[in-house]
C-alpha positions in Angstrom: 22.6 -56.2 -19.7 20.6 -53.5 -21.2 18.2 -53.4 -18.4 21.0 -53.3 -15.8 22.5 -50.3 -17.5 19.0 -48.6 -17.5 18.6 -49.4 -13.8 22.1 -47.9 -13.0 21.2 -44.8 -14.9 18.0 -44.3 -13.1 19.6 -44.8 -9.8 22.3 -42.4 -10.6 19.8 -39.7 -11.7 17.9 -40.3 -8.5 21.0 -40.0 -6.3 22.1 -36.8 -8.2 18.5 -35.3 -7.5 18.7 -36.2 -3.9 22.2 -34.7 -3.6 21.0 -31.6 -5.3 17.8 -31.3 -3.2 19.9 -31.8 0.0 22.3 -29.0 -1.2 19.4 -26.7 -1.9 18.0 -27.4 1.5 21.3 -26.6 3.2 21.6 -23.4 1.2 18.0 -22.3 2.1 18.7 -23.1 5.8 21.9 -21.1 5.8 20.3 -18.1 4.1 17.4 -18.1 6.8 20.1 -18.2 9.5 22.0 -15.4 7.8 18.9 -13.2 7.7 18.3 -13.8 11.3 21.9 -12.8 12.2 22.1 -9.7 9.9 20.8 -7.1 12.4 22.5 -8.4 15.5 26.0 -9.5 14.0 26.5 -8.6 10.3 30.1 -10.0 10.5 28.8 -13.3 11.5 26.2 -13.1 8.9 28.9 -12.4 6.2 31.0 -15.3 7.5 28.0 -17.7 6.9 27.7 -16.4 3.3 31.4 -16.8 2.7 31.1 -20.4 3.9 28.5 -21.0 1.2 30.9 -19.9 -1.6 28.2 -19.1 -4.0 29.6 -16.2 -5.8 30.4 -18.2 -8.9 27.4 -20.5 -8.8 24.6 -18.2 -7.8 22.8 -18.6 -11.2 22.6 -22.3 -10.6 20.4 -21.7 -7.5 16.6 -21.5 -7.7 15.5 -17.9 -8.3 14.1 -17.4 -4.8 17.4 -18.5 -3.1 19.5 -16.6 -5.6 17.6 -13.3 -4.9 17.8 -13.8 -1.3 21.6 -14.6 -1.4 22.1 -11.5 -3.6 20.3 -9.3 -1.2 21.9 -10.6 2.0 25.4 -10.5 0.4 25.0 -6.9 -0.6 23.6 -6.0 2.8 26.4 -7.8 4.7 29.1 -6.2 2.6 27.6 -2.7 3.1 27.2 -3.2 7.0 30.8 -4.5 7.2 32.0 -1.3 5.4 33.1 -3.1 2.2 32.9 -0.7 -0.7 30.4 -1.9 -3.2 31.7 -1.7 -6.7 29.1 -3.7 -8.8 25.4 -3.5 -9.1 25.1 -7.2 -10.4 23.9 -8.7 -7.0 21.4 -6.1 -6.0 19.9 -6.1 -9.5 19.3 -9.9 -9.1 17.4 -9.1 -5.9 15.4 -6.2 -7.3 14.5 -8.0 -10.6 13.1 -10.9 -8.5 11.3 -9.0 -5.7 9.9 -6.4 -8.1 8.3 -3.0 -7.3 4.6 -3.9 -7.5 4.0 -5.4 -4.0 5.0 -3.8 -0.7 7.3 -6.2 1.0 10.2 -5.9 3.3 12.6 -7.7 1.0 11.6 -5.7 -2.1 12.2 -2.4 -0.2 15.5 -3.7 1.1 16.6 -4.7 -2.4 15.9 -1.2 -3.6 17.5 0.4 -0.6 20.7 -1.5 -1.0 20.8 -0.9 -4.7 20.7 2.8 -3.8 23.7 2.1 -1.4 25.6 0.4 -4.1 25.1 3.3 -6.6 26.2 5.7 -3.8 29.5 3.9 -3.5 29.8 3.7 -7.2 29.2 7.6 -7.4 26.1 7.1 -9.6 24.2 9.6 -7.6 21.2 9.9 -9.9 20.7 6.2 -10.1 21.0 6.1 -6.2 18.4 8.7 -5.8 15.9 6.8 -8.0 16.6 3.6 -6.0 16.1 5.3 -2.6 13.0 7.0 -3.7 11.6 3.6 -5.0 12.5 2.0 -1.7 10.4 4.5 0.3 7.3 3.5 -1.7 7.8 -0.3 -1.0 8.2 -0.5 2.8 4.9 -2.2 4.3 5.6 -0.5 7.6 6.8 3.2 7.6 8.1 2.7 11.2 10.8 0.4 9.8 14.3 1.9 10.3 15.4 1.3 6.7 12.4 3.4 5.6 14.0 6.2 7.7 17.5 5.5 6.4 16.3 5.8 2.8 15.4 9.5 3.6 18.7 10.0 5.4 20.6 8.7 2.3 18.4 10.9 0.0 19.2 13.9 2.1 22.9 13.4 1.8 22.7 13.0 -2.0 20.5 16.1 -2.5 22.9 18.1 -0.3 25.9 17.0 -2.3 24.1 18.2 -5.5 23.1 21.6 -3.9 19.4 20.6 -3.8 19.0 22.2 -0.4 15.3 22.3 -0.2 14.9 18.7 -1.2 17.7 17.8 1.3 15.8 19.7 4.0 12.6 17.8 3.4 14.4 14.5 3.4 16.2 15.2 6.7 13.1 16.5 8.3 11.4 13.2 7.4 14.3 11.3 8.9 14.2 13.4 12.0 10.5 12.7 12.5 10.9 8.9 12.1 10.4 6.3 14.8 14.0 5.4 14.9 15.0 9.0 15.7 12.5 9.2 18.5 14.0 6.2 20.2 17.7 6.7 19.6 19.8 9.6 20.6 22.5 8.8 18.1 20.2 9.0 15.1 18.8 12.1 16.5 22.3 13.5 16.5 22.9 12.5 12.9 19.6 14.2 11.9 20.5 17.4 13.9 23.9 17.6 12.3 22.7 17.3 8.8 19.8 19.6 9.4 22.2 22.3 10.7 24.4 21.8 7.7 21.3 22.1 5.3 20.2 25.4 7.0 23.8 26.6 7.0 24.1 26.2 3.2 20.7 27.9 2.9 22.3 30.8 5.1 19.4 30.5 7.6 21.3 31.3 10.7 18.4 31.2 13.2 17.5 27.7 12.2 21.1 26.3 11.8 22.7 27.3 15.0 20.3 25.5 17.5 20.8 22.1 15.6 24.6 22.4 16.0 24.2 23.2 19.7 22.0 20.1 20.1 24.7 18.0 18.6 27.3 19.4 21.0 25.0 18.8 23.9 24.2 15.2 22.8 26.4 13.0 25.1 25.8 9.9 22.8 27.5 11.4 19.8 31.1 10.6 18.9 33.8 13.3 19.4 34.3 13.9 15.7 30.7 15.0 15.5 31.0 17.3 18.4 34.2 18.7 16.7 32.4 19.1 13.3 29.5 21.0 15.0 32.1 23.4 16.7 33.7 23.9 13.2 30.3 24.6 11.5 29.3 27.1 14.3 32.7 28.9 13.9 31.9 29.2 10.1 28.3 30.4 10.9 29.5 33.1 13.4 32.4 34.3 11.3 30.9 34.6 7.9 27.1 34.9 8.5 26.7 36.5 11.9 30.0 38.3 11.8 30.5 37.5 15.5 34.3 37.0 15.3 34.7 36.7 19.1 32.3 33.9 19.3 33.8 32.4 16.1 37.2 32.4 17.7 36.0 30.5 20.7 34.4 27.8 18.6 37.4 27.5 16.3 39.9 27.4 19.2 37.8 24.6 20.9 37.8 22.8 17.5 41.6 23.0 17.0 42.3 22.0 20.6 40.3 18.7 20.3 41.2 17.9 16.8 43.6 15.0 16.3 44.4 14.8 12.7 46.6 18.0 12.5 47.4 17.5 8.7 43.7 18.1 7.9 43.2 21.1 10.0 43.9 23.7 7.3 40.2 24.9 7.0 40.2 25.6 10.7 43.5 27.5 10.5 41.9 29.5 7.6 38.9 30.5 9.7 41.2 31.5 12.7 43.3 33.6 10.4 40.1 35.3 9.1 39.0 36.0 12.6 42.3 37.6 13.4 42.2 39.6 10.2 38.8 41.0 11.0 40.0 41.7 14.6 43.0 43.5 13.0 45.6 41.3 14.4 47.4 41.1 11.2 50.6 39.4 12.5 48.6 36.5 13.9 46.5 36.3 10.7 49.6 36.2 8.6 50.9 33.5 10.7 47.9 31.2 10.5 47.5 31.8 6.8 50.9 30.5 6.4 50.0 27.4 8.5 47.2 26.7 6.1 49.9 26.0 3.4 51.3 23.1 5.4 47.9 21.3 5.5 46.1 19.4 2.9 43.6 21.6 1.2 42.0 22.0 -2.2 42.7 24.6 -4.9 40.1 27.1 -3.7 41.4 27.2 -0.1 45.1 27.7 -1.4 43.9 30.4 -3.9 42.1 32.3 -1.1 45.0 31.8 1.3 47.7 33.1 -1.2 45.4 36.1 -2.0 45.3 36.9 1.7 49.1 36.4 2.2 49.7 38.7 -0.9 47.5 41.4 0.7 49.1 41.1 4.2 52.7 41.0 2.8 52.0 44.5 1.3 50.4 45.7 4.5 53.0 44.3 6.7 55.9 45.3 4.4 57.1 41.8 4.0 58.2 42.1 0.5 60.5 39.2 0.3 57.8 36.6 -0.4 55.3 38.9 -2.1 56.2 37.8 -5.6 56.1 34.1 -4.7 52.7 34.5 -3.0 51.3 36.5 -6.0 52.6 34.0 -8.6 51.1 31.1 -6.6 47.8 33.0 -6.2 47.6 33.6 -10.0 48.3 29.9 -10.7 45.6 28.7 -8.3 43.2 31.3 -9.5 43.6 29.8 -13.1 43.0 26.3 -11.5 39.9 27.6 -9.7 38.6 29.2 -12.9 39.1 25.9 -14.7 37.5 23.9 -11.9 34.6 26.4 -12.1 34.3 26.0 -15.9 34.5 22.2 -15.5 31.8 22.3 -12.8 29.6 24.4 -15.0 30.1 22.0 -17.9 29.4 19.1 -15.5 26.3 20.7 -14.2 25.0 21.2 -17.7 25.7 17.6 -18.5 24.2 16.5 -15.2 21.1 18.7 -15.8 20.8 17.3 -19.3 20.9 13.8 -18.0 18.3 14.7 -15.3 16.2 16.3 -17.9 16.4 13.2 -20.1 15.6 11.1 -17.1 12.7 13.3 -16.0 11.4 13.1 -19.6 11.6 9.3 -19.6 9.9 9.2 -16.3 7.1 11.6 -17.6 6.7 9.3 -20.7 6.4 6.3 -18.4 3.9 8.1 -16.2 1.9 9.3 -19.2 1.8 5.7 -20.5 0.8 4.4 -17.2 -2.0 7.0 -16.9 -3.3 6.3 -20.3 -3.2 2.5 -19.6 -5.1 3.0 -16.3 -7.5 5.5 -18.1 -8.3 2.9 -20.8 -8.7 0.1 -18.3 -11.0 2.3 -16.2 -13.0 3.3 -19.2 -13.2 -0.4 -20.3 -14.2 -1.3 -16.8 -16.9 1.4 -16.6 -18.2 0.3 -20.1 -18.3 -3.4 -19.2 -19.9 -2.6 -15.9 -22.5 -0.4 -17.5 -23.4 -3.0 -20.2 -23.6 -5.8 -17.4 -25.9 -3.6 -15.4 -28.1 -2.6 -18.4 -28.3 -6.2 -19.6 -29.2 -7.5 -16.1 -31.7 -4.7 -15.6 -33.2 -5.5 -19.1 -33.3 -9.2 -18.3 -35.2 -8.5 -14.9 -37.5 -6.0 -16.8 -38.2 -8.7 -19.4 -38.9 -11.3 -16.7 -41.2 -9.0 -14.9 -43.0 -8.1 -18.1 -43.5 -11.8 -18.9 -44.7 -12.4 -15.4 -47.2 -9.6 -15.7 -48.3 -10.6 -19.1 -49.1 -14.2 -17.9 -51.0 -12.8 -15.1 -53.0 -10.6 -17.4 -53.6 -13.6 -19.7 -55.0 -15.5 -16.8 -57.2 -12.5 -15.8 -58.4 -12.1 -19.2 -59.5 -15.8 -19.5 -61.2 -15.6 -16.1 -63.3 -12.6 -17.3 -64.2 -14.3 -20.5 -65.3 -17.5 -18.7 -67.5 -15.5 -16.4 -68.9 -13.7 -19.3 -69.7 -16.9 -21.1 -71.4 -18.4 -18.0 -73.5 -15.3 -17.7 -74.5 -15.5 -21.3 -75.6 -19.2 -20.9 -77.6 -18.3 -17.8 -79.4 -15.6 -19.8 -80.2 -18.0 -22.5 -81.5 -20.7 -20.2 -83.4 -18.2 -18.2 -82.5 -19.5 -14.9 -79.6 -18.9 -12.3 -77.1 -21.1 -10.6 -78.3 -22.2 -7.3 -76.1 -21.9 -4.2 -76.1 -25.7 -4.1 -74.5 -26.0 -7.4 -71.8 -23.5 -6.4 -71.2 -25.5 -3.2 -70.9 -28.7 -5.3 -68.3 -27.2 -7.6 -64.9 -28.9 -7.3 -61.5 -27.5 -7.2 -61.2 -28.9 -10.7 -63.7 -26.3 -12.2 -62.5 -23.8 -14.7 -62.5 -21.2 -12.0 -60.0 -23.0 -9.8 -57.9 -24.1 -12.7 -57.3 -20.4 -13.3 -56.3 -20.0 -9.7 -54.0 -23.0 -10.0 -52.2 -21.2 -12.9 -51.8 -18.1 -10.8 -50.5 -20.1 -7.9 -47.9 -22.0 -10.1 -46.7 -18.4 -11.2 -46.6 -17.2 -7.6 -44.6 -20.3 -6.6 -42.1 -19.8 -9.4 -41.7 -16.2 -8.4 -41.1 -17.1 -4.7 -38.4 -19.8 -5.5 -36.3 -17.1 -7.5 -36.6 -14.6 -4.6 -34.2 -14.1 -1.7 -36.8 -15.6 0.7 -36.4 -19.1 -0.6 -32.7 -19.1 0.4 -33.4 -17.2 3.6 -35.5 -20.1 4.9 -33.0 -22.7 3.8 -30.4 -20.9 5.9 -32.7 -20.8 8.9 -33.8 -24.5 8.8 -32.0 -25.3 12.0 -33.8 -22.4 13.8 -37.3 -23.6 12.5 -36.6 -27.1 13.6 -35.7 -25.8 17.0 -39.2 -24.1 17.2 -37.5 -20.6 17.1 -39.2 -17.4 16.0 -38.4 -15.1 13.1 -37.0 -11.7 13.9 -39.7 -9.1 13.9 -38.4 -7.0 11.1 -37.8 -9.9 8.9 -41.3 -11.3 9.7 -43.1 -8.0 8.9 -41.1 -7.7 5.7 -41.9 -11.2 4.6 -45.7 -11.0 5.3 -45.7 -7.8 3.3 -44.0 -9.6 0.4 -46.7 -12.4 0.7 -49.6 -9.8 0.4 -48.1 -8.3 -2.7 -47.3 -11.7 -4.4 -50.8 -13.2 -3.7 -52.7 -10.0 -4.3 -55.0 -11.4 -7.0 -55.8 -14.6 -5.2 -56.4 -12.8 -2.0 -58.9 -10.5 -3.5 -60.9 -13.5 -4.7 -60.4 -15.4 -1.5 -61.6 -12.6 0.7 -64.6 -11.8 -1.6 -65.9 -15.4 -1.2 -64.7 -15.9 2.4 -65.4 -12.6 4.2 -64.9 -14.1 7.8 -61.2 -14.4 7.1 -58.8 -11.9 8.9 -55.3 -10.8 7.9 -53.6 -13.7 9.9 -55.9 -16.3 8.3 -55.0 -15.1 4.8 -51.2 -15.0 5.6 -51.6 -18.7 6.9 -53.4 -19.6 3.6 -50.6 -18.0 1.4 -47.9 -19.9 3.3 -49.9 -23.2 3.0 -50.2 -22.6 -0.8 -46.4 -22.1 -1.1 -45.9 -25.5 0.6 -44.7 -24.4 4.1 -44.6 -26.9 6.9 -46.3 -26.1 10.2 -42.9 -25.4 11.9 -42.1 -22.9 9.1 -45.5 -21.2 9.4 -45.1 -20.9 13.1 -41.6 -19.4 12.7 -42.9 -16.8 10.2 -46.0 -15.9 12.2 -44.0 -15.9 15.5 -46.6 -18.2 17.1 -46.4 -21.6 18.8 -46.8 -24.7 16.6 -49.9 -25.7 18.6 -51.6 -22.3 17.8 -50.9 -23.0 14.0 -52.6 -26.4 14.2 -55.6 -24.9 15.9 -55.7 -22.1 13.3 -55.9 -24.7 10.5 -58.9 -26.2 12.2 -60.7 -22.9 12.5 -60.0 -22.3 8.8 -62.1 -25.4 8.1 -65.0 -23.5 9.6 -64.4 -20.1 7.8 -63.5 -21.3 4.3 -65.8 -22.6 1.8 -65.3 -26.3 0.9 -64.0 -25.4 -2.6 -61.3 -23.0 -1.2 -60.4 -25.3 1.6 -59.7 -28.1 -0.9 -57.8 -25.7 -3.2 -55.6 -24.5 -0.4 -55.1 -27.6 1.7 -55.7 -30.3 -1.0 -58.5 -32.0 0.8 -62.0 -31.6 2.1 -62.5 -30.0 5.6 -63.5 -32.3 8.4 -67.1 -32.5 9.3 -68.0 -31.3 12.8 
């Protein structure tokens, strides 16, 4: 019974694992489908996300799927104009995708975090998120890269940072999406015009508003807004009241929401006032009171009505206008004081934030500085140790050669002393009968062993291994490589070559190169490859060397006696 219970338990666990795996696979496929739909049909993408019903179980998903769902949910809600009231989902996405690698999803996560903070009126956090997003897009032609600057410009403009707003809107205006879309060009022109207007730069502002009016792809409310801005510009900056009247009349004639038209009536009243049409000005100032306006507008309107009542001798409402003017003046002063306090608090928050960023940057700079210093130090130590190792190896090699040379000189000196004592000289026959096992050639063997070790640790040993196929195919070595290798041989075998040429003066340079390669153990094909000669030519040269070399040197080089003619 126990083993049956164990089997049932194992089967249940396997079944649960399969169900969970299938569920994860379904969610993954749905998220991929949603991401594909997002740009073309965000409402359909949102419907797919709704069908998953993962709001309460998102933390049960694997991290990758949870991050993608959080990003897509935020993106879909924002595109469908659902006000974002919580940053929990975008923070899941940003914490997973991070800020170290430039990827599309990491950048979008920061972008929609900024959109969320904008909806939540957390403008400072929104600015941070949008700025971070601009650093993460792998492709600066991406439309969301441009949108990040557009959103930054609006936030800067709302906080009276006109220069920063101008830079952001210009960046947006020069983006690829504005070059290919007239509507986006219109948005950029509208905000650039507003920015220049707030900076009281009339010459720059007016052309942008005119471009918006001439853009046939912009909605009518944007055309109306451009007319309104042009009316303000001409009335208060250029003092061209006739032109301002034309623009404000066109705006009023095309404006549909009459309850929100108070600002336009106020401009029209100001135009009539400056044109000395006081009755018309008085009439439109009164119309402002029937519209929805803020305290500043009402304060200014009641002030104008008070002045005109005295001028037009309409004393019946004078006291009422004055009392209301004073009440709204107090409200405006309170608003101004509140704004100053708010600005101080915001500036303090910004200052603290800037300090925090400065501390983070300072820590980052120190960390990178320390890491760079450690890298330079370790690299220097490795280079010095490697250089010392090579120098020690070279010194050891030179010392061994000197030891061989010293023993060679001592043996020659001892032979000369023996000859002097005996009173006779070595005959040529005795020299010819010397074998390669004599002390003289034993020293040459020691030299040759050192040369071979030196060669096998050089780059040429690996070079010939890589060219084996070319040698087998009877190819030839490139000219530059051949000249460099033969020069290397001459320097490597310098001591042996001196002795070889002294005792075999009929040898030429090619003969000695052939002898060096033979002593290194090269095959005929390899010698032909290095010398850039046919294989048959190398066979013939070996035969000729049997005639030019002494018997001892031939046996030393080739390991056998030369053939007798």
